[in-house]
C-alpha positions in Angstrom: 18.5 26.5 -11.7 15.2 27.8 -13.1 12.9 30.0 -11.1 9.5 31.1 -12.5 6.5 33.1 -11.5 3.0 32.8 -12.8 2.1 34.3 -16.1 -1.4 34.7 -17.5 -0.6 32.5 -20.5 -0.3 28.7 -20.3 3.2 27.5 -21.0 5.2 24.3 -20.7 8.8 24.2 -19.6 10.7 21.1 -20.9 13.2 19.7 -18.4 15.3 16.6 -18.2 14.7 13.7 -15.9 17.0 14.7 -13.1 16.6 17.6 -10.7 15.3 19.1 -7.5 12.3 21.3 -6.8 10.7 23.1 -3.9 7.3 24.1 -2.8 6.6 27.1 -0.5 3.7 29.0 1.0 2.1 30.2 -2.2 3.8 27.8 -4.6 4.7 24.2 -5.3 6.8 22.1 -7.5 6.1 18.5 -8.4 8.9 17.2 -10.6 8.1 14.6 -13.2 10.9 12.8 -15.1 10.1 14.3 -18.4 8.0 17.4 -18.0 7.4 20.1 -15.4 4.2 22.2 -16.1 4.8 25.5 -14.5 2.0 27.5 -15.9 -1.6 26.5 -16.7 -3.0 23.0 -16.7 -6.1 21.7 -14.9 -4.6 19.4 -12.2 -1.6 18.9 -10.0 -0.5 16.0 -12.2 2.6 17.7 -13.6 3.3 20.5 -11.2 0.8 23.2 -10.1 -1.5 25.3 -12.3 -1.0 29.0 -12.9 -0.8 31.1 -9.8 2.2 29.0 -8.9 6.0 29.4 -9.1 8.5 26.6 -8.9 12.2 26.0 -8.8 14.2 23.2 -10.5 17.9 22.3 -10.4 19.3 20.7 -13.5 22.4 18.5 -13.5 24.9 19.6 -16.2 25.4 16.9 -18.9 26.6 17.3 -22.4 23.9 17.2 -25.0 21.1 17.6 -22.5 18.5 20.1 -23.5 18.5 23.4 -21.5 15.4 25.2 -20.4 14.5 28.1 -22.7 15.8 31.4 -21.5 13.3 34.2 -20.7 15.3 37.3 -21.5 17.8 36.9 -18.7 15.1 37.0 -16.0 16.5 33.9 -14.4 20.2 34.4 -15.1 21.0 35.6 -11.6 19.7 32.5 -9.9 21.3 30.2 -12.5 24.6 32.0 -11.9 24.2 31.3 -8.2 24.1 27.6 -8.8 27.1 27.8 -11.1 29.0 29.8 -8.5 28.4 27.3 -5.7 29.2 24.4 -8.0 32.8 25.6 -8.1 33.3 24.1 -4.6 30.7 21.4 -4.4 28.7 19.4 -7.0 25.8 21.4 -8.2 23.3 18.8 -7.1 24.4 19.3 -3.5 25.1 23.0 -3.2 22.2 23.9 -5.5 19.8 21.9 -3.3 20.9 23.7 -0.2 20.6 27.1 -1.9 17.1 26.3 -3.1 16.1 25.2 0.4 17.5 28.4 2.0 16.0 30.6 -0.6 12.6 29.0 0.0 12.8 29.7 3.7 13.3 33.4 3.0 10.6 33.4 0.3 8.2 31.9 2.9 9.0 34.8 5.3 8.4 37.2 2.4 4.9 35.8 1.8 4.0 36.7 5.4 5.5 40.2 5.2 4.5 41.9 2.0 6.9 44.8 2.7 9.8 42.5 1.9 11.7 43.6 5.1 13.9 40.9 6.7 15.4 40.5 10.2 19.1 40.3 10.5 19.1 36.5 10.6 17.1 36.4 7.3 19.2 38.9 5.3 21.2 37.9 2.2 24.3 38.4 4.2 23.2 35.9 6.8 22.3 33.4 4.2 25.6 33.8 2.4 27.5 33.4 5.7 25.7 30.2 6.4 26.6 28.8 2.9 30.2 29.7 3.5 30.1 28.1 6.9 28.8 24.9 5.4 31.5 24.9 2.8 29.3 25.3 -0.2 30.8 28.6 -1.2 34.4 29.9 -1.0 34.8 32.8 1.4 36.2 35.0 -1.4 32.9 34.7 -3.2 30.9 35.9 -0.2 30.1 39.4 -1.5 29.2 38.3 -5.0 26.8 35.7 -3.5 25.1 38.3 -1.3 24.3 40.3 -4.5 22.9 37.3 -6.2 20.8 36.2 -3.3 19.4 39.7 -3.0 18.4 39.6 -6.7 16.8 36.2 -6.2 14.7 37.6 -3.3 13.6 40.4 -5.6 12.3 37.8 -8.0 10.5 36.2 -5.1 8.8 39.5 -4.4 7.8 39.9 -8.0 6.4 36.3 -7.9 4.3 37.2 -4.9 3.0 40.4 -6.5 2.1 38.4 -9.6 0.2 35.8 -7.6 -1.7 38.5 -5.7 -2.6 40.2 -8.9 -3.9 37.0 -10.5 -5.8 35.9 -7.4 -8.5 38.4 -8.3 -8.9 37.0 -11.9 -11.3 34.3 -12.9 -8.5 32.0 -13.9 -6.6 32.2 -10.6 -6.4 29.1 -8.4 -7.1 28.8 -4.7 -3.7 28.8 -3.0 -5.2 27.2 0.1 -6.4 24.3 -2.1 -3.0 24.0 -3.7 -1.3 23.8 -0.3 -3.9 21.3 0.9 -3.4 19.1 -2.2 0.4 19.4 -1.7 0.1 18.2 1.9 -2.1 15.3 0.7 0.2 14.0 -2.0 3.3 14.5 0.1 1.9 13.1 3.4 3.4 16.1 5.2 1.7 19.0 6.9 4.2 21.9 7.1 6.1 24.1 4.8 8.5 24.4 3.1 8.6 21.1 1.2 11.5 20.0 -0.9 11.2 17.5 -3.8 14.1 15.6 -5.2 13.4 14.0 -8.6 9.7 14.1 -7.7 10.1 12.5 -4.2 9.3 14.7 -1.2 12.2 14.8 1.3 10.6 17.1 3.8 11.9 20.5 4.9 15.3 22.2 5.0 16.6 20.2 7.9 15.7 17.0 6.1 17.5 18.1 3.0 20.6 19.1 5.0 20.8 15.6 6.5 20.7 14.1 3.0 23.5 16.5 1.9 25.7 15.8 5.0 25.5 12.0 4.7 26.1 11.9 1.0 22.7 10.4 0.1 21.7 13.4 -2.1 24.7 13.0 -4.4 23.9 9.3 -5.0 20.2 10.1 -5.4 20.9 12.5 -8.3 23.3 10.1 -10.0 22.3 8.0 -13.0 21.0 4.5 -12.1 20.1 1.4 -14.0 16.4 1.6 -13.4 13.8 4.3 -12.6 11.9 1.8 -10.4 12.7 -1.5 -8.8 9.8 -3.5 -7.3 10.7 -5.9 -4.6 8.0 -8.5 -4.5 6.0 -10.1 -7.3 2.6 -10.0 -5.8 -0.6 -8.4 -7.1 0.3 -4.9 -5.9 4.0 -5.0 -7.0 3.1 -6.4 -10.5 0.4 -3.8 -11.0 2.8 -1.0 -10.2 5.6 -2.4 -12.3 3.4 -2.8 -15.4 2.0 0.7 -15.2 5.4 2.2 -14.7 6.6 0.3 -17.8 3.6 1.5 -19.8 4.6 5.1 -18.8 8.0 4.5 -20.5 10.1 3.9 -17.3 12.9 1.4 -16.8 11.5 -1.2 -14.4 12.7 -4.4 -12.7 10.8 -6.8 -10.5 12.5 -9.0 -8.0 10.5 -12.0 -6.7 11.7 -14.8 -4.6 9.7 -17.3 -2.4 11.4 -18.5 0.7 10.3 -22.1 1.1 8.0 -23.0 4.1 9.4 -25.3 6.8 7.8 -28.2 4.8 9.5 -27.0 1.6 6.5 -25.5 -0.2 7.3 -22.8 -2.9 5.3 -21.2 -5.7 5.6 -19.1 -8.8 5.2 -15.4 -9.7 2.1 -13.7 -8.5 2.4 -13.5 -4.7 0.2 -14.8 -1.9 -3.2 -14.0 -3.6 -2.6 -16.0 -6.7 -0.7 -18.9 -5.3 -1.6 -19.5 -1.7 -4.4 -17.1 -0.9 -7.5 -15.6 -2.6 -7.6 -17.6 -5.8 -7.1 -21.2 -4.5 -9.1 -20.4 -1.4 -12.1 -19.3 -3.5 -11.8 -22.3 -5.8 -11.8 -24.7 -2.8 -14.7 -22.8 -1.3 -16.6 -23.2 -4.5 -15.8 -26.9 -4.6 -17.3 -27.3 -1.1 -20.4 -25.5 -2.2 -20.8 -27.8 -5.2 -21.1 -30.7 -2.8 -23.9 -29.0 -0.9 -25.7 -28.3 -4.3 -25.4 -32.0 -5.1 -27.1 -32.8 -1.8 -29.9 -30.3 -2.5 -30.3 -31.5 -6.1 -32.2 -34.6 -5.0 -34.9 -32.4 -3.6 -35.3 -30.7 -6.9 -35.8 -33.8 -9.1 -32.2 -34.7 -9.9 -31.5 -38.5 -9.9 -28.1 -40.0 -9.4 -26.4 -42.9 -7.7 -26.2 -43.2 -3.9 -22.4 -42.8 -3.7 -21.0 -39.3 -4.2 -17.2 -39.1 -3.6 -14.8 -36.2 -3.6 -11.2 -36.6 -4.8 -8.8 -34.2 -3.0 -6.0 -34.9 -5.5 -8.1 -34.2 -8.5 -9.2 -30.9 -6.9 -5.6 -29.9 -6.1 -4.5 -30.8 -9.6 -7.1 -28.6 -11.1 -6.4 -25.7 -8.7 -2.7 -25.9 -9.3 -3.1 -26.1 -13.0 -5.1 -22.8 -12.9 -2.5 -21.2 -10.8 0.3 -22.3 -13.1 -1.5 -20.6 -16.0 -1.7 -17.4 -14.0 2.0 -17.6 -13.2 2.8 -17.9 -16.8 0.5 -15.1 -17.8 2.2 -12.7 -15.4 5.6 -13.6 -16.9 4.3 -12.9 -20.4 2.8 -9.6 -19.3 6.1 -8.5 -17.9 8.0 -9.5 -21.0 5.5 -7.7 -23.3 6.0 -4.5 -21.3 9.8 -4.8 -21.2 9.9 -5.2 -17.4 13.1 -7.0 -16.3 12.1 -10.0 -14.1 14.5 -11.5 -11.7 13.7 -14.6 -9.7 16.0 -13.4 -7.0 16.0 -12.3 -3.4 16.8 -8.6 -2.9 18.6 -7.0 0.0 19.7 -3.4 0.4 23.5 -2.9 0.4 23.6 0.9 0.2 21.8 4.0 -1.0 19.9 3.3 -4.1 21.4 -0.2 -4.5 20.4 -3.7 -3.7 22.0 -7.1 -4.1 19.9 -9.7 -6.0 20.7 -13.3 -5.1 19.1 -16.1 -7.1 18.5 -19.7 -6.1 22.0 -20.7 -7.4 23.5 -18.1 -5.0 24.5 -15.9 -8.0 24.7 -12.3 -7.0 24.4 -9.0 -8.8 24.1 -5.3 -7.7 21.2 -3.3 -9.1 20.7 0.4 -8.7 17.5 2.4 -9.1 16.1 5.9 -8.6 13.3 4.5 -6.5 12.4 1.2 -4.8 8.9 -0.1 -4.1 8.6 -2.8 -1.4 5.6 -5.0 -1.9 6.8 -8.3 -0.2 3.5 -9.0 1.6 3.3 -11.2 4.7 3.9 -14.8 5.6 2.0 -17.0 8.2 3.0 -16.7 11.8 4.0 -19.8 13.7 3.3 -20.6 17.3 6.4 -20.9 19.5 5.4 -24.4 20.6 7.4 -27.7 20.3 6.6 -29.5 17.1 4.7 -26.7 15.3 7.3 -26.1 12.5 8.2 -29.7 12.2 4.7 -31.2 11.8 2.1 -28.5 11.2 1.1 -26.8 8.0 -0.2 -23.3 7.2 -2.2 -21.7 4.4 1.1 -21.6 2.4 0.9 -25.5 2.3 -2.8 -26.5 2.3 -3.6 -25.5 -1.3 -0.9 -27.7 -2.9 -1.1 -30.6 -0.3 -0.7 -33.8 -2.3 -2.9 -35.8 0.0 -6.2 -35.4 1.7 -5.6 -33.8 5.1 -8.2 -36.0 6.9 -9.2 -35.0 10.4 -8.0 -31.5 10.8 -7.4 -29.0 13.6 -7.4 -25.3 12.6 -5.6 -23.3 15.2 -6.7 -19.6 15.3 -9.8 -17.5 14.9 -8.6 -15.5 11.9 -10.5 -15.3 8.6 -7.9 -17.7 7.1 -8.6 -20.3 9.8 -12.4 -20.1 9.5 -12.3 -20.1 5.7 -10.1 -23.2 5.6 -12.2 -24.9 8.3 -15.3 -24.1 6.3 -14.2 -25.5 2.9 -12.6 -28.6 4.6 -15.8 -29.3 6.4 -17.7 -28.8 3.2 -15.5 -31.4 1.5 -16.7 -33.9 4.2 -13.7 -33.8 6.6 -13.8 -33.8 10.4 -12.8 -30.3 11.4 -12.1 -28.6 14.7 -11.2 -24.9 15.3 -9.2 -24.0 18.4 -9.8 -20.4 19.5 -7.7 -18.4 22.0 -10.1 -15.5 22.5 -12.6 -14.1 20.0 -13.6 -14.9 16.4 -12.5 -12.6 13.6 -10.8 -9.9 15.7 -11.3 -6.5 14.0 -14.6 -7.5 12.3 -18.1 -6.8 13.7 -18.4 -9.2 16.6 -22.2 -9.8 16.3 -21.6 -11.0 12.7 -18.5 -13.0 13.8 -20.5 -14.9 16.4 -23.2 -15.6 14.0 -20.6 -17.1 11.6 -19.3 -19.3 14.5 -22.8 -20.4 15.4 -23.7 -21.3 11.8 -20.5 -23.3 11.3 -21.0 -25.1 14.6 -24.8 -25.9 14.4 -25.3 -26.1 10.7 -22.0 -27.2 9.2 -20.9 -29.4 12.0 -17.5 -27.7 12.8 -16.4 -28.3 16.3 -15.1 -25.3 18.3 -12.8 -25.3 21.3 -12.7 -21.8 23.0 -10.2 -20.2 25.3 -7.6 -22.8 24.4 -4.1 -22.8 23.0 -1.8 -25.7 21.9 1.3 -26.4 24.1 2.8 -29.3 22.3 2.5 -31.1 18.9 3.9 -34.7 18.6 4.0 -37.1 15.7 2.1 -40.3 16.7 2.2 -42.1 13.3 4.1 -41.4 10.1 2.3 -41.3 6.7 0.4 -39.0 4.5 -1.4 -37.5 6.4 -0.1 -39.5 9.3 -1.3 -38.9 12.9 -0.4 -36.1 15.3 -1.1 -35.8 19.0 -2.0 -32.3 20.2 -1.7 -31.2 23.8 -3.5 -27.9 24.6 -4.4 -25.9 27.7 -7.7 -24.0 28.4 -7.9 -20.7 30.1 -9.0 -22.4 33.3 -6.0 -24.7 33.3 -7.7 -27.8 32.0 -5.5 -29.8 29.7 -6.9 -31.1 26.4 -5.4 -33.9 24.4 -6.6 -35.1 21.0 -5.3 -36.7 17.8 -5.6 -35.2 14.3 -4.2 -36.1 10.9 -3.4 -32.5 10.1 -2.9 -29.4 12.2 -3.2 -26.0 10.3 -1.8 -22.9 12.0 -3.6 -19.7 11.1 -3.0 -17.3 14.0 -2.0 -14.3 11.9 0.7 -13.1 9.4 4.0 -11.2 9.8 6.2 -9.1 7.6 9.6 -10.6 7.0 11.3 -7.3 6.4 14.4 -8.0 8.5 15.8 -10.1 5.7 15.7 -7.0 3.4 18.5 -5.3 5.4 16.4 -2.1 5.7 18.6 -0.8 8.4 21.3 -0.3 5.8 19.3 2.5 4.2 17.5 3.8 7.3 14.0 2.5 6.6 11.8 2.6 9.8 9.7 -0.4 10.6 7.1 -1.0 13.3 8.9 -2.8 16.1 5.9 -5.1 16.8 4.9 -6.3 13.3 8.0 -5.3 11.2 5.8 -3.5 8.7 7.2 -0.4 7.0 6.2 3.0 8.5 5.1 5.4 5.8 3.4 8.7 5.2 -0.2 8.7 3.8 1.3 8.6 0.2 3.1 5.2 0.9 6.5 6.9 1.1 8.9 5.7 3.8 9.0 8.2 6.7 12.7 7.9 6.9 14.0 7.1 3.4 12.3 9.3 0.8 13.2 7.2 -2.3 11.7 4.0 -0.8 7.9 3.3 -0.9 5.7 0.4 0.4 2.3 -0.9 -0.6 0.1 -3.8 0.2 0.2 -5.9 3.4 3.8 -4.8 4.3 2.6 -1.2 4.7 2.1 -0.4 8.4 -1.5 0.8 9.0 -2.8 -0.3 5.6 -5.4 -2.9 4.7 -4.3 -6.5 4.0 -6.4 -6.9 0.9 -5.3 -7.7 -2.6 -7.5 -5.1 -4.4 -6.1 -2.4 -2.0 -2.5 -3.3 -2.9 -3.3 -3.2 -6.6 -5.1 0.2 -6.4 -2.3 1.7 -4.2 0.4 0.4 -6.5 -1.2 1.9 -9.6 -2.0 5.2 -8.0 1.5 5.5 -6.6 3.1 5.0 -10.0 0.8 7.7 -11.5 1.9 10.1 -8.8 5.6 9.2 -9.0 5.7 9.8 -12.7 3.5 12.9 -12.9 0.3 11.2 -14.3 -2.0 11.9 -11.4 -2.1 13.3 -7.9 -4.8 10.9 -6.5 -4.1 9.0 -3.3 -5.3 5.5 -2.4 -8.4 5.7 -0.1 -8.1 3.3 2.8 -11.6 3.8 4.2 -14.9 2.3 3.0 -13.2 -0.6 1.4 -15.5 -3.6 1.0 -14.3 -7.1 1.8 -15.7 -10.6 2.2 -14.9 -13.6 4.4 -15.6 -16.7 2.4 -16.9 -18.9 5.2 -19.6 -21.5 4.3 -22.2 -18.7 4.8 -20.3 -15.7 3.3 -19.8 -12.5 5.3 -19.5 -9.2 3.4 -18.9 -5.9 5.0 -17.9 -2.3 4.2 -17.4 0.6 6.6 -17.5 0.6 10.4 -18.3 -2.3 12.6 -20.9 -1.8 15.3 -18.2 -1.6 18.0 -16.2 1.0 16.0 -19.3 3.0 15.3 -20.3 3.2 19.0 -16.7 4.0 19.9 -16.6 6.9 17.4 -20.2 8.3 17.6 -21.8 7.0 20.8 -24.4 4.3 21.2 -27.3 6.6 20.8 -26.1 8.2 17.6 -25.6 5.3 15.1 -29.1 4.6 13.8 -29.6 7.3 11.2 -26.5 7.6 9.0 -25.1 4.5 7.2 -21.8 4.0 8.9 -21.3 0.4 8.0 -22.7 -2.4 5.8 -22.8 -6.0 7.0 -24.3 -9.1 5.3 -24.1 -12.7 6.2 -25.6 -14.9 3.4 -25.0 -16.6 0.1 -22.9 -14.7 -2.4 -22.3 -11.9 0.1 -19.2 -10.8 -1.9 -21.2 -10.1 -5.0 -23.9 -8.2 -3.1 -21.4 -6.1 -1.0 -19.5 -4.9 -4.0 -22.5 -3.0 -5.3 -23.7 -1.6 -2.0 -20.2 -0.3 -1.3 -20.6 2.2 -4.2 -23.6 3.5 -2.3 -21.6 4.0 0.8 -18.8 5.8 -1.2 -21.5 8.2 -2.6 -22.7 8.9 1.0 -26.1 7.1 0.6 -28.5 7.5 3.5 -31.0 5.2 5.0 -33.7 7.2 3.2 -31.9 6.3 -0.1 -32.0 2.6 0.7 -35.7 2.9 1.6 -36.5 4.5 -1.7 -34.8 1.8 -3.7 -37.0 -0.9 -5.2 -35.6 -4.3 -4.5 -35.1 -7.2 -7.0 -37.4 -10.1 -6.0 -36.7 -12.8 -5.0 -33.1 -12.1 -3.9 -31.2 -11.9 -0.6 -30.1 -8.4 -1.3 -33.6 -7.0 -1.4 -33.7 -7.1 2.4 -31.6 -3.9 2.4 -34.6 -2.0 0.8 -36.9 -3.2 3.6 -34.9 -2.5 6.8 -37.4 -1.5 9.6 -36.2 -3.3 12.7 -33.5 -1.7 14.8 -31.3 -3.6 17.1 -32.2 -1.4 20.1 -35.9 -2.3 19.7 -35.0 -5.9 20.5 -37.7 -7.1 18.0 -37.2 -10.5 16.4 -35.3 -10.4 13.2 -37.1 -13.1 11.2 -38.6 -12.9 7.8 -41.8 -15.0 7.6 -43.0 -14.2 4.1 -42.2 -12.7 0.7 
């Protein structure tokens, strides 16, 4: 074990990739696999700057480089670990000793006199170690002396920090602790880190020791990081970890839909989400441009037809190219790719099963779960047998014809929008409100535009009760029986029924109970701290849609994955920010937003206090996504209404309206632009 206190000079301490560190009231330890910076430095990337002390437990391996000795200053505490190792492996006993020493050190920070109560004396600590079986009774007195010497070092560390706190190079200890809480997701001390992962406090560490998890944690494993899920977030994390020199594997397996649809590497966004959705949205807009072209002098024949199969072929060709590019990127970065389904079978180990049912056991220091979500199905007769979801629509080999979209989610409205733009008869069945969670004024404007301008039919306060196949074929004919809120029964026939009522995490199949990972009982998402670390299993992390409380957006998953890897491997301490994230709903008239909805703003600040500061940005119009991206930067930089007013607009554009906002909603004036 190495214990250090701050020195005026900057100095690096080289350590191996295995170990344990602690952070207390005036100090912290963030353990990176290759380097622990104890003194100096200008960030929390590789430990804490000067003004900080740290502790690290090294496993004993032949040929492994030992930390440089500093004139016997740390020999006492190193001897303590060697002594306890006679009874238990050093990684267990040493971890407990470090934790207990930290508890005493914390008390010493509060009482500069260094006086301890009876239950905090070296004798009491030694008794507890003997009671837990970490040290033999006959070594009790020797251990008391060593602990007393270690406490003296703690006092010296405290004095050094106090002395340096008056110098110009000293750091703010409150800021260090604040940053420590941020990157660990915890809010109390002491904090204990095992191989760079925060396990919590003393009691948390004791549980790991008692159930044998700590021993396995500190053992050698095949990989530094295994990513379960080959979507955008998981791939971004895997590639960045490999670039950092880590041993990385990616497991990706697509469970077929009830209709048998599967896809390649890249996750939902690339295969059955953002990319094909945007391409089909653009295809529908091209049809509108053709219709408008006649009014601007373009001459062409009377008949304009759209080929569904040609569009799907082009879309799938683009997706296949992206799948291949991902495979190439993983290979170039030496990331092991397994087209296999992963389930946990024990601490730090998973079973990977490929489509031929071939199994292999894989071990890793850490696991990142990035499995995303899958469409939710109604528990209604005939739904799984005859209906499709967004997992099927983008590779459907035949034109869907007259289509019923069940649900008021953004997926439902986006699909309804581009299908209608392609000339199909489309109906949307809504149980309650449109776009739950979005600004309801804007949501209703979207519905009104789709109904009055685009010609989409809406059935409100209605849910299906039965789906029957009336005729076979592609697309065939389905009879849908539904019931309205007032009890009225509605029966109609459609060629295709698309279910888009929400999405669920399929984490039960991962066997998370085996390793104690907590999930939200309602949505099965993984419960984590603010740093994406599982609240119950410290070596497991989650990002993307499967993270409970996160945002279900591809760019968020990518950003979270990349920042997580940087923190795990000592390259940064930045957390992913989950507020002021811009997004766009690609309905025929696009809806871009960033920040609070009107409902959330009123709930948080009150109805009379929301017309001065910019709390949210909302735009319904062409190319809303392109416009919102730029204005989101302004919100991140805390731009005010005055800043918007001072900005000179680009004319003629839709976005220039945000430089000319003069009508408030409370004034009830008509929002209508009548000139340039």
